[in-house]
Structures are given as C-alpha cells and as structure tokens.
C-alpha positions, 0 to 999 in steps of 0.5 A: 581494456575490454568494452562493457556490453549493453546488457552489462552496462545496464545491469551496472546502471541499475546497481549504482542507482540502487546503491545510491537509493539505499544510501539516500534513504538511510541518510534521510531517515536518520538526519531529515531530507533537508539536512542531507547533501548530494555530497553525503549521499555519495560518500555514504554510497562509496562514490564520487559526487560527480557520479551521483549526477550521472544517475540523478539530476538533483537530490529530489530526483533520488527521493522521487526514484525511491518512491517509485522503486519501493512503491507497494502497488506492484506487490499489493496487485499481485497479492490481491490477485492471488487471493481473489477467489478465496473467502475474505475470512481466510484471505484477509489475515494473509493479506494483512500479514503480507502488507504489514511485513512489506510496510515494515520493510519500508519503515525508513522511507515512510519515516522520511515522508512523514517528517517532510509532511509539515516541511514540504507540501510537494513531498506529501502530495507525492507520498499520497499519489505514489503510496497511499492512493494507489494502495487504497484504490487496489484494496478498494476494488478488491472489497467491492468485489466481495461486497457485490457478491453479498459476502461483505457488508455494503460499506464504502470500500474506500473506507474499508481499505483506508481502515486497513492501511491506517491501522497498519500505518498507526502500528508502524509509526508507533513501533518502528518509526517512533521507536515504540519497540524499545518500550512496548514491542508488539509481535507481528502475529498480534498486529496481524490478528487485531487488525484482521479481527477488527476488519472482519468483525465489522465488514463481513456479513453473518453466514445467515444473511450472506446465504440468504442473499445468495439464495435471493439472487440465484432465485429466478424472478417472475416476468413482470407484466404490464398493469392493465389500463384503468377504466374510467367511469363514463 
C-alpha cells in the first residue's frame, strides 16, 4: 500500500474535520447541542465514533472549531478594506448586502448559539467573543474613519456597528431561524434596502454640512500670538 504524503495527509485531515463540523452543525441546529452525541455526529458524517476523537477531543471542541471556521471576521475585514475609500452612501448598501448573505449562510450555527444562551453561559460568552465583538470592532473602526473625515455624524461608532449587525440579526432570526419565511418571506433586496436606508438617513451628515466641515478643516488657521501682559496700575 502506497504511503500518503504529508501534503495529502493534511488535506485529508482538513476534509475529515470539515465533514464532522458540517455534520455537527446540522444535527445541533435541529436537535440542540445537549441532545446530540458524539456517536450521532459520527454517524451523520459517515465515520466511526473512534474517528471523531482523532480530530476533536470532545463535543465542545467541535462547537469551538465550528465558531472559528465560520467566523465573520476574515470576510468582514476584506470587505471593509475593499470599500475603505468609497463614500458610505455607495459603500454601505454593498457592505450590508455582503454581511446579510454571509449571515444567512451561517443561520444554522447562529440558531445553535441562540438556543444555548439560556442553557450555557460559557457558549454564550464564546459566541460573543468569536462572532459579535470582533465584527462590531471592525465595523466600528470603519465608521470612525468616516466620522473623523466629517462625512458621518459624530455618533458612537460601536453603536452604529451594533445597529447594523443587530438589524440584520433580527431579520435573520425572524426569517431563517424562527421560520418566518413560511408566513411572510422578505426578499433579500428589501432587507438590505431597509437596513441601509435607516443607517444612512441617521448617520450621514447632509452634503452641505459635510462640505462646510471639509472647507473649514482645509482652511489654514492664523498663527496664534501670546496675549500682551496686562498692565497693573501703580
């Protein structure tokens, strides 16, 4: 039997890990984390129970790895870098659309952690640290840049990022996690347009105010001179 090279072995390991992660996410989304066993994950993935422990020491480790693999942060960082120099009026709808589609792809994983919130404080904290806070931080830095440029109003940047992500998560919960699409489906364009319009109407300065601030910041300031000393009567 031919030996497997190091590169092929690494590819096989990654493929098996992904196979197990996808199986775990599917099962936990439908049954809940506590109701899923390592044996059922192995069966769903088409592997033996012993094979699972070759890649993950515990069931919790599988959930941790799923969060790390499906984190929004790498995609969000690339997305914000691509639109860094584009005016928010044009960039924000595109950013909202990309984030909305990325969240929809992760709706099963998000649903798992929402179920875990009242049952497992540890998993809730993990979700906040791996998904919510890094995403909020990246968006807040993006907004801060445009606030400093005078294009956006001086609102708290973390509040702006929370408004954007919170709005999208609310739509996701109603539509995908809670099954609202069966009763009142909302098209993607409507979600993106609504969130973008609400954010832009509240966060952008008027063009007149923004132009005034730009002229003011570009105008050279006269040099300051020390005030002459006051004379005191004899």
